[in-house]
C-alpha positions as protocol buffer text, in pm:
chain_id: "A"
residue {
  index: 1
  type: MET
  ca { x: -851 y: 1842 z: 66 }
}
residue {
  index: 2
  type: ASP
  ca { x: -532 y: 1762 z: -85 }
}
residue {
  index: 3
  type: VAL
  ca { x: -487 y: 1459 z: -302 }
}
residue {
  index: 4
  type: ILE
  ca { x: -137 y: 1322 z: -301 }
}
residue {
  index: 5
  type: GLU
  ca { x: 14 y: 1032 z: -519 }
}
residue {
  index: 6
  type: LEU
  ca { x: 240 y: 809 z: -286 }
}
residue {
  index: 7
  type: LEU
  ca { x: 279 y: 527 z: -495 }
}
residue {
  index: 8
  type: PRO
  ca { x: 138 y: 426 z: -875 }
}
residue {
  index: 9
  type: ARG
  ca { x: -160 y: 264 z: -704 }
}
residue {
  index: 10
  type: LEU
  ca { x: -171 y: 459 z: -404 }
}
residue {
  index: 11
  type: HIS
  ca { x: -323 y: 814 z: -329 }
}
residue {
  index: 12
  type: LEU
  ca { x: -340 y: 990 z: -12 }
}
residue {
  index: 13
  type: LEU
  ca { x: -678 y: 1219 z: 56 }
}
residue {
  index: 14
  type: ARG
  ca { x: -604 y: 1448 z: 346 }
}
residue {
  index: 15
  type: PHE
  ca { x: -900 y: 1644 z: 514 }
}
residue {
  index: 16
  type: ALA
  ca { x: -898 y: 1892 z: 777 }
}
residue {
  index: 17
  type: VAL
  ca { x: -898 y: 1646 z: 1037 }
}
residue {
  index: 18
  type: GLY
  ca { x: -772 y: 1308 z: 945 }
}
residue {
  index: 19
  type: GLN
  ca { x: -706 y: 1139 z: 588 }
}
residue {
  index: 20
  type: ALA
  ca { x: -809 y: 856 z: 368 }
}
residue {
  index: 21
  type: TYR
  ca { x: -655 y: 635 z: 112 }
}
residue {
  index: 22
  type: LEU
  ca { x: -747 y: 524 z: -229 }
}
residue {
  index: 23
  type: TRP
  ca { x: -608 y: 187 z: -409 }
}
residue {
  index: 24
  type: ARG
  ca { x: -630 y: 139 z: -752 }
}
residue {
  index: 25
  type: ASP
  ca { x: -644 y: -208 z: -914 }
}
residue {
  index: 26
  type: ASP
  ca { x: -673 y: -168 z: -1286 }
}
residue {
  index: 27
  type: GLU
  ca { x: -1022 y: -54 z: -1350 }
}
residue {
  index: 28
  type: GLU
  ca { x: -1131 y: -95 z: -955 }
}
residue {
  index: 29
  type: LEU
  ca { x: -1061 y: 142 z: -663 }
}
residue {
  index: 30
  type: THR
  ca { x: -1100 y: 71 z: -307 }
}
residue {
  index: 31
  type: LEU
  ca { x: -1099 y: 358 z: -35 }
}
residue {
  index: 32
  type: ILE
  ca { x: -971 y: 321 z: 271 }
}
residue {
  index: 33
  type: ASP
  ca { x: -1180 y: 522 z: 515 }
}
residue {
  index: 34
  type: ALA
  ca { x: -1418 y: 818 z: 434 }
}
residue {
  index: 35
  type: GLY
  ca { x: -1347 y: 1115 z: 655 }
}
residue {
  index: 36
  type: VAL
  ca { x: -1576 y: 1313 z: 814 }
}
residue {
  index: 37
  type: LEU
  ca { x: -1937 y: 1400 z: 757 }
}
residue {
  index: 38
  type: GLY
  ca { x: -1967 y: 1588 z: 418 }
}
residue {
  index: 39
  type: SER
  ca { x: -1661 y: 1423 z: 240 }
}
residue {
  index: 40
  type: GLY
  ca { x: -1851 y: 1188 z: 30 }
}
residue {
  index: 41
  type: ARG
  ca { x: -1886 y: 1466 z: -240 }
}
residue {
  index: 42
  type: THR
  ca { x: -1544 y: 1608 z: -205 }
}
residue {
  index: 43
  type: ILE
  ca { x: -1398 y: 1220 z: -225 }
}
residue {
  index: 44
  type: ALA
  ca { x: -1625 y: 1189 z: -540 }
}
residue {
  index: 45
  type: ASP
  ca { x: -1485 y: 1514 z: -691 }
}
residue {
  index: 46
  type: ALA
  ca { x: -1113 y: 1418 z: -609 }
}
residue {
  index: 47
  type: VAL
  ca { x: -1177 y: 1062 z: -784 }
}
residue {
  index: 48
  type: THR
  ca { x: -1320 y: 1248 z: -1091 }
}
residue {
  index: 49
  type: ALA
  ca { x: -1021 y: 1460 z: -1084 }
}
residue {
  index: 50
  type: LEU
  ca { x: -806 y: 1153 z: -1128 }
}
residue {
  index: 51
  type: GLY
  ca { x: -956 y: 1079 z: -1443 }
}
residue {
  index: 52
  type: ARG
  ca { x: -1184 y: 797 z: -1286 }
}
residue {
  index: 53
  type: SER
  ca { x: -1588 y: 778 z: -1195 }
}
residue {
  index: 54
  type: PRO
  ca { x: -1690 y: 716 z: -828 }
}
residue {
  index: 55
  type: GLY
  ca { x: -1873 y: 435 z: -959 }
}
residue {
  index: 56
  type: ASP
  ca { x: -1534 y: 240 z: -1006 }
}
residue {
  index: 57
  type: VAL
  ca { x: -1472 y: 267 z: -598 }
}
residue {
  index: 58
  type: THR
  ca { x: -1636 y: -60 z: -535 }
}
residue {
  index: 59
  type: ARG
  ca { x: -1546 y: -77 z: -132 }
}
residue {
  index: 60
  type: ILE
  ca { x: -1499 y: 119 z: 131 }
}
residue {
  index: 61
  type: VAL
  ca { x: -1293 y: -19 z: 406 }
}
residue {
  index: 62
  type: VAL
  ca { x: -1358 y: 137 z: 733 }
}
residue {
  index: 63
  type: THR
  ca { x: -1067 y: 119 z: 1012 }
}
residue {
  index: 64
  type: HIS
  ca { x: -1299 y: 213 z: 1305 }
}
residue {
  index: 65
  type: PHE
  ca { x: -1610 y: 382 z: 1375 }
}
residue {
  index: 66
  type: HIS
  ca { x: -1517 y: 732 z: 1494 }
}
residue {
  index: 67
  type: GLU
  ca { x: -1638 y: 1018 z: 1277 }
}
residue {
  index: 68
  type: ASP
  ca { x: -1341 y: 1152 z: 1103 }
}
residue {
  index: 69
  type: HIS
  ca { x: -1312 y: 798 z: 963 }
}
residue {
  index: 70
  type: ALA
  ca { x: -1659 y: 671 z: 905 }
}
residue {
  index: 71
  type: GLY
  ca { x: -1837 y: 996 z: 898 }
}
residue {
  index: 72
  type: GLY
  ca { x: -1861 y: 1012 z: 509 }
}
residue {
  index: 73
  type: ALA
  ca { x: -1888 y: 655 z: 417 }
}
residue {
  index: 74
  type: GLY
  ca { x: -2278 y: 677 z: 397 }
}
residue {
  index: 75
  type: GLU
  ca { x: -2279 y: 962 z: 194 }
}
residue {
  index: 76
  type: PHE
  ca { x: -1974 y: 837 z: -42 }
}
residue {
  index: 77
  type: ALA
  ca { x: -2147 y: 478 z: -68 }
}
residue {
  index: 78
  type: ALA
  ca { x: -2465 y: 625 z: -204 }
}
residue {
  index: 79
  type: LEU
  ca { x: -2284 y: 828 z: -462 }
}
residue {
  index: 80
  type: SER
  ca { x: -2072 y: 548 z: -576 }
}
residue {
  index: 81
  type: GLY
  ca { x: -2263 y: 216 z: -476 }
}
residue {
  index: 82
  type: ALA
  ca { x: -1957 y: 118 z: -303 }
}
residue {
  index: 83
  type: GLU
  ca { x: -1987 y: -180 z: -39 }
}
residue {
  index: 84
  type: VAL
  ca { x: -1881 y: -55 z: 308 }
}
residue {
  index: 85
  type: LEU
  ca { x: -1699 y: -333 z: 522 }
}
residue {
  index: 86
  type: ALA
  ca { x: -1595 y: -288 z: 899 }
}
residue {
  index: 87
  type: HIS
  ca { x: -1496 y: -503 z: 1175 }
}
residue {
  index: 88
  type: HIS
  ca { x: -1774 y: -682 z: 1314 }
}
residue {
  index: 89
  type: LEU
  ca { x: -1746 y: -523 z: 1681 }
}
residue {
  index: 90
  type: ASP
  ca { x: -1760 y: -187 z: 1532 }
}
residue {
  index: 91
  type: ALA
  ca { x: -2024 y: -256 z: 1227 }
}
residue {
  index: 92
  type: PRO
  ca { x: -2316 y: -183 z: 1451 }
}
residue {
  index: 93
  type: PHE
  ca { x: -2183 y: 196 z: 1526 }
}
residue {
  index: 94
  type: VAL
  ca { x: -2115 y: 242 z: 1169 }
}
residue {
  index: 95
  type: ARG
  ca { x: -2445 y: 165 z: 1073 }
}
residue {
  index: 96
  type: GLY
  ca { x: -2540 y: 429 z: 1347 }
}
residue {
  index: 97
  type: GLU
  ca { x: -2763 y: 147 z: 1525 }
}
residue {
  index: 98
  type: ARG
  ca { x: -2617 y: 311 z: 1878 }
}
residue {
  index: 99
  type: PRO
  ca { x: -2318 y: 514 z: 1980 }
}
residue {
  index: 100
  type: GLY
  ca { x: -2000 y: 391 z: 2012 }
}
residue {
  index: 101
  type: PRO
  ca { x: -1826 y: 420 z: 2345 }
}
residue {
  index: 102
  type: PRO
  ca { x: -1612 y: 707 z: 2379 }
}
residue {
  index: 103
  type: PRO
  ca { x: -1240 y: 710 z: 2454 }
}
residue {
  index: 104
  type: ARG
  ca { x: -1089 y: 680 z: 2775 }
}
residue {
  index: 105
  type: PHE
  ca { x: -904 y: 993 z: 2808 }
}
residue {
  index: 106
  type: GLU
  ca { x: -564 y: 1038 z: 2969 }
}
residue {
  index: 107
  type: ASP
  ca { x: -592 y: 1408 z: 3144 }
}
residue {
  index: 108
  type: TRP
  ca { x: -344 y: 1553 z: 2921 }
}
residue {
  index: 109
  type: GLU
  ca { x: -556 y: 1433 z: 2607 }
}
residue {
  index: 110
  type: LEU
  ca { x: -882 y: 1642 z: 2691 }
}
residue {
  index: 111
  type: PRO
  ca { x: -759 y: 1979 z: 2569 }
}
residue {
  index: 112
  type: VAL
  ca { x: -627 y: 1834 z: 2281 }
}
residue {
  index: 113
  type: HIS
  ca { x: -946 y: 1644 z: 2196 }
}
residue {
  index: 114
  type: ALA
  ca { x: -1146 y: 1971 z: 2254 }
}
residue {
  index: 115
  type: GLU
  ca { x: -922 y: 2180 z: 2013 }
}
residue {
  index: 116
  type: VAL
  ca { x: -979 y: 1853 z: 1772 }
}
residue {
  index: 117
  type: SER
  ca { x: -1344 y: 1885 z: 1785 }
}
residue {
  index: 118
  type: ARG
  ca { x: -1349 y: 2236 z: 1715 }
}
residue {
  index: 119
  type: HIS
  ca { x: -1245 y: 2156 z: 1375 }
}
residue {
  index: 120
  type: LEU
  ca { x: -1521 y: 1855 z: 1287 }
}
residue {
  index: 121
  type: PRO
  ca { x: -1862 y: 1949 z: 1096 }
}
residue {
  index: 122
  type: GLU
  ca { x: -2170 y: 1972 z: 1321 }
}
residue {
  index: 123
  type: GLY
  ca { x: -2438 y: 1730 z: 1238 }
}
residue {
  index: 124
  type: GLU
  ca { x: -2502 y: 1366 z: 1225 }
}
residue {
  index: 125
  type: PRO
  ca { x: -2380 y: 1156 z: 955 }
}
residue {
  index: 126
  type: VAL
  ca { x: -2621 y: 932 z: 721 }
}
residue {
  index: 127
  type: PRO
  ca { x: -2510 y: 619 z: 804 }
}
residue {
  index: 128
  type: PRO
  ca { x: -2448 y: 363 z: 517 }
}
residue {
  index: 129
  type: ARG
  ca { x: -2733 y: 127 z: 389 }
}
residue {
  index: 130
  type: GLY
  ca { x: -2522 y: -157 z: 478 }
}
residue {
  index: 131
  type: VAL
  ca { x: -2215 y: -279 z: 636 }
}
residue {
  index: 132
  type: THR
  ca { x: -2055 y: -591 z: 575 }
}
residue {
  index: 133
  type: PRO
  ca { x: -1883 y: -719 z: 879 }
}
residue {
  index: 134
  type: VAL
  ca { x: -1512 y: -838 z: 866 }
}
residue {
  index: 135
  type: SER
  ca { x: -1279 y: -1028 z: 1090 }
}
residue {
  index: 136
  type: ASP
  ca { x: -939 y: -1109 z: 1165 }
}
residue {
  index: 137
  type: GLY
  ca { x: -748 y: -1285 z: 885 }
}
residue {
  index: 138
  type: ASP
  ca { x: -1020 y: -1188 z: 617 }
}
residue {
  index: 139
  type: VAL
  ca { x: -896 y: -1138 z: 280 }
}
residue {
  index: 140
  type: LEU
  ca { x: -1024 y: -854 z: 80 }
}
residue {
  index: 141
  type: GLY
  ca { x: -1069 y: -847 z: -290 }
}
residue {
  index: 142
  type: PHE
  ca { x: -782 y: -584 z: -378 }
}
residue {
  index: 143
  type: GLY
  ca { x: -427 y: -541 z: -388 }
}
residue {
  index: 144
  type: GLY
  ca { x: -340 y: -918 z: -474 }
}
residue {
  index: 145
  type: GLY
  ca { x: -529 y: -1029 z: -145 }
}
residue {
  index: 146
  type: ALA
  ca { x: -515 y: -763 z: 144 }
}
residue {
  index: 147
  type: ARG
  ca { x: -556 y: -892 z: 481 }
}
residue {
  index: 148
  type: VAL
  ca { x: -773 y: -752 z: 781 }
}
residue {
  index: 149
  type: VAL
  ca { x: -559 y: -728 z: 1078 }
}
residue {
  index: 150
  type: HIS
  ca { x: -793 y: -671 z: 1411 }
}
residue {
  index: 151
  type: VAL
  ca { x: -616 y: -417 z: 1642 }
}
residue {
  index: 152
  type: PRO
  ca { x: -840 y: -353 z: 1923 }
}
residue {
  index: 153
  type: GLY
  ca { x: -716 y: -73 z: 2153 }
}
residue {
  index: 154
  type: HIS
  ca { x: -824 y: 248 z: 1958 }
}
residue {
  index: 155
  type: THR
  ca { x: -1156 y: 102 z: 1960 }
}
residue {
  index: 156
  type: ASP
  ca { x: -1268 y: -275 z: 2011 }
}
residue {
  index: 157
  type: GLY
  ca { x: -1340 y: -318 z: 1645 }
}
residue {
  index: 158
  type: SER
  ca { x: -1032 y: -116 z: 1491 }
}
residue {
  index: 159
  type: ILE
  ca { x: -839 y: -315 z: 1199 }
}
residue {
  index: 160
  type: ALA
  ca { x: -565 y: -250 z: 986 }
}
residue {
  index: 161
  type: VAL
  ca { x: -547 y: -367 z: 642 }
}
residue {
  index: 162
  type: PHE
  ca { x: -216 y: -522 z: 523 }
}
residue {
  index: 163
  type: VAL
  ca { x: -153 y: -551 z: 145 }
}
residue {
  index: 164
  type: PRO
  ca { x: 160 y: -811 z: 163 }
}
residue {
  index: 165
  type: ASP
  ca { x: 244 y: -833 z: -200 }
}
residue {
  index: 166
  type: GLU
  ca { x: 306 y: -439 z: -205 }
}
residue {
  index: 167
  type: GLY
  ca { x: 427 y: -435 z: 155 }
}
residue {
  index: 168
  type: VAL
  ca { x: 152 y: -158 z: 215 }
}
residue {
  index: 169
  type: LEU
  ca { x: 0 y: -135 z: 560 }
}
residue {
  index: 170
  type: PHE
  ca { x: -310 y: 75 z: 659 }
}
residue {
  index: 171
  type: THR
  ca { x: -315 y: 117 z: 1042 }
}
residue {
  index: 172
  type: GLY
  ca { x: -595 y: 350 z: 1103 }
}
residue {
  index: 173
  type: ASP
  ca { x: -560 y: 507 z: 1448 }
}
residue {
  index: 174
  type: THR
  ca { x: -355 y: 231 z: 1624 }
}
residue {
  index: 175
  type: VAL
  ca { x: -53 y: 426 z: 1483 }
}
residue {
  index: 176
  type: ALA
  ca { x: 11 y: 794 z: 1413 }
}
residue {
  index: 177
  type: ALA
  ca { x: 301 y: 1045 z: 1283 }
}
residue {
  index: 178
  type: SER
  ca { x: 371 y: 1330 z: 1498 }
}
residue {
  index: 179
  type: PRO
  ca { x: 263 y: 1676 z: 1317 }
}
residue {
  index: 180
  type: VAL
  ca { x: 603 y: 1777 z: 1485 }
}
residue {
  index: 181
  type: ASP
  ca { x: 848 y: 1580 z: 1376 }
}
residue {
  index: 182
  type: GLY
  ca { x: 688 y: 1298 z: 1202 }
}
residue {
  index: 183
  type: ALA
  ca { x: 799 y: 1046 z: 1442 }
}
residue {
  index: 184
  type: VAL
  ca { x: 585 y: 696 z: 1437 }
}
residue {
  index: 185
  type: MET
  ca { x: 385 y: 708 z: 1786 }
}
residue {
  index: 186
  type: PRO
  ca { x: 90 y: 525 z: 1920 }
}
residue {
  index: 187
  type: GLY
  ca { x: -248 y: 637 z: 1867 }
}
residue {
  index: 188
  type: VAL
  ca { x: -411 y: 863 z: 2102 }
}
residue {
  index: 189
  type: PHE
  ca { x: -792 y: 907 z: 2220 }
}
residue {
  index: 190
  type: ASN
  ca { x: -787 y: 520 z: 2284 }
}
residue {
  index: 191
  type: LEU
  ca { x: -1063 y: 303 z: 2435 }
}
residue {
  index: 192
  type: ASP
  ca { x: -775 y: 76 z: 2603 }
}
residue {
  index: 193
  type: ARG
  ca { x: -414 y: 188 z: 2563 }
}
residue {
  index: 194
  type: GLY
  ca { x: -258 y: -125 z: 2686 }
}
residue {
  index: 195
  type: ARG
  ca { x: -451 y: -317 z: 2432 }
}
residue {
  index: 196
  type: LEU
  ca { x: -343 y: -41 z: 2180 }
}
residue {
  index: 197
  type: LEU
  ca { x: 8 y: -121 z: 2246 }
}
residue {
  index: 198
  type: GLY
  ca { x: -31 y: -472 z: 2204 }
}
residue {
  index: 199
  type: SER
  ca { x: -162 y: -435 z: 1862 }
}
residue {
  index: 200
  type: LEU
  ca { x: 124 y: -216 z: 1765 }
}
residue {
  index: 201
  type: HIS
  ca { x: 380 y: -476 z: 1842 }
}
residue {
  index: 202
  type: ARG
  ca { x: 145 y: -667 z: 1615 }
}
residue {
  index: 203
  type: LEU
  ca { x: 138 y: -449 z: 1348 }
}
residue {
  index: 204
  type: ALA
  ca { x: 560 y: -423 z: 1376 }
}
residue {
  index: 205
  type: SER
  ca { x: 569 y: -773 z: 1320 }
}
residue {
  index: 206
  type: LEU
  ca { x: 454 y: -743 z: 968 }
}
residue {
  index: 207
  type: ASP
  ca { x: 688 y: -723 z: 683 }
}
residue {
  index: 208
  type: ALA
  ca { x: 557 y: -336 z: 591 }
}
residue {
  index: 209
  type: ASP
  ca { x: 777 y: -110 z: 394 }
}
residue {
  index: 210
  type: VAL
  ca { x: 523 y: 127 z: 350 }
}
residue {
  index: 211
  type: ALA
  ca { x: 248 y: 259 z: 657 }
}
residue {
  index: 212
  type: CYS
  ca { x: -5 y: 471 z: 608 }
}
residue {
  index: 213
  type: PHE
  ca { x: -187 y: 627 z: 930 }
}
residue {
  index: 214
  type: GLY
  ca { x: -512 y: 770 z: 1004 }
}
residue {
  index: 215
  type: HIS
  ca { x: -340 y: 1113 z: 1104 }
}
residue {
  index: 216
  type: GLY
  ca { x: 34 y: 1207 z: 1005 }
}
residue {
  index: 217
  type: ASP
  ca { x: 251 y: 1198 z: 703 }
}
residue {
  index: 218
  type: PRO
  ca { x: 289 y: 803 z: 603 }
}
residue {
  index: 219
  type: VAL
  ca { x: 613 y: 604 z: 619 }
}
residue {
  index: 220
  type: LEU
  ca { x: 708 y: 530 z: 260 }
}
residue {
  index: 221
  type: GLY
  ca { x: 980 y: 322 z: 340 }
}
residue {
  index: 222
  type: GLY
  ca { x: 1164 y: 86 z: 567 }
}
residue {
  index: 223
  type: ALA
  ca { x: 804 y: 94 z: 798 }
}
residue {
  index: 224
  type: SER
  ca { x: 833 y: -200 z: 991 }
}
residue {
  index: 225
  type: ALA
  ca { x: 1165 y: -67 z: 1165 }
}
residue {
  index: 226
  type: ALA
  ca { x: 991 y: 258 z: 1226 }
}
residue {
  index: 227
  type: LEU
  ca { x: 686 y: 43 z: 1394 }
}
residue {
  index: 228
  type: ARG
  ca { x: 925 y: -149 z: 1589 }
}
residue {
  index: 229
  type: THR
  ca { x: 1092 y: 146 z: 1734 }
}
residue {
  index: 230
  type: ALA
  ca { x: 780 y: 313 z: 1820 }
}
residue {
  index: 231
  type: ALA
  ca { x: 660 y: -29 z: 1979 }
}
residue {
  index: 232
  type: ASP
  ca { x: 966 y: -120 z: 2160 }
}
residue {
  index: 233
  type: SER
  ca { x: 1047 y: 263 z: 2288 }
}
residue {
  index: 234
  type: ARG
  ca { x: 692 y: 397 z: 2387 }
}
residue {
  index: 235
  type: PRO
  ca { x: 578 y: 327 z: 2717 }
}
residue {
  index: 236
  type: PRO
  ca { x: 230 y: 413 z: 2825 }
}
residue {
  index: 237
  type: GLY
  ca { x: 159 y: 768 z: 2919 }
}
residue {
  index: 238
  type: ARG
  ca { x: 195 y: 1083 z: 2753 }
}
residue {
  index: 239
  type: PRO
  ca { x: 410 y: 1143 z: 2460 }
}
residue {
  index: 240
  type: THR
  ca { x: 705 y: 1404 z: 2472 }
}
residue {
  index: 241
  type: THR
  ca { x: 675 y: 1753 z: 2385 }
}
residue {
  index: 242
  type: ALA
  ca { x: 831 y: 1663 z: 2028 }
}
residue {
  index: 243
  type: ASP
  ca { x: 557 y: 1438 z: 1975 }
}
residue {
  index: 244
  type: SER
  ca { x: 255 y: 1661 z: 2034 }
}
residue {
  index: 245
  type: PRO
  ca { x: -45 y: 1404 z: 1960 }
}
residue {
  index: 246
  type: PRO
  ca { x: -234 y: 1467 z: 1617 }
}
residue {
  index: 247
  type: ALA
  ca { x: -593 y: 1391 z: 1599 }
}
residue {
  index: 248
  type: GLY
  ca { x: -724 y: 1059 z: 1698 }
}
């Protein structure tokens, strides 16, 4: 796993599939997403290498239930004692009460998904002991008032998290960056692509300077403009060859 400082308060944790983010508020840390099955110990080691204790992480915000975002949540919560939060529509799947609905793949996505799946670890994640449900507009206890933004489409309960005081937006898989040229693009492997495009327009209306995606390099300046360009210029359908989709 790579650990990359994006801002004095923000680190990117990049896994073989997907990524998570670590936010610092003085003595308290917040984890946005938790990687795949088996990532809990890796995240704990990364926190320790940054000079902090895993117990300093007080919350894990899961943007949606897919295994590359929620797979390590239960393991790291057990190591750190952190509270796990997810949108109330995705919370039952994060808790492991039942499997979540699969994406409605477009034909071109099927071989891409098959290739991504080859890099996912085998086994069933240990679900968190508890998941606190959140809803659109909820204000979370970090970043001076981080706000939950419900962005259905990738899953019914997908959320973004916006930190208005810092201009930082965590998009989950509603938005991604192309692994080829870094272009901002709608997320792939969706439950409802039409709803996802509507959610992308909503995120583009926020005053974000930094955008942190579930897959692909973050935008570290002028994020709102990049999101508006993606929202206004991407019709439904397959991305261009230059925008080969990242993992979803």
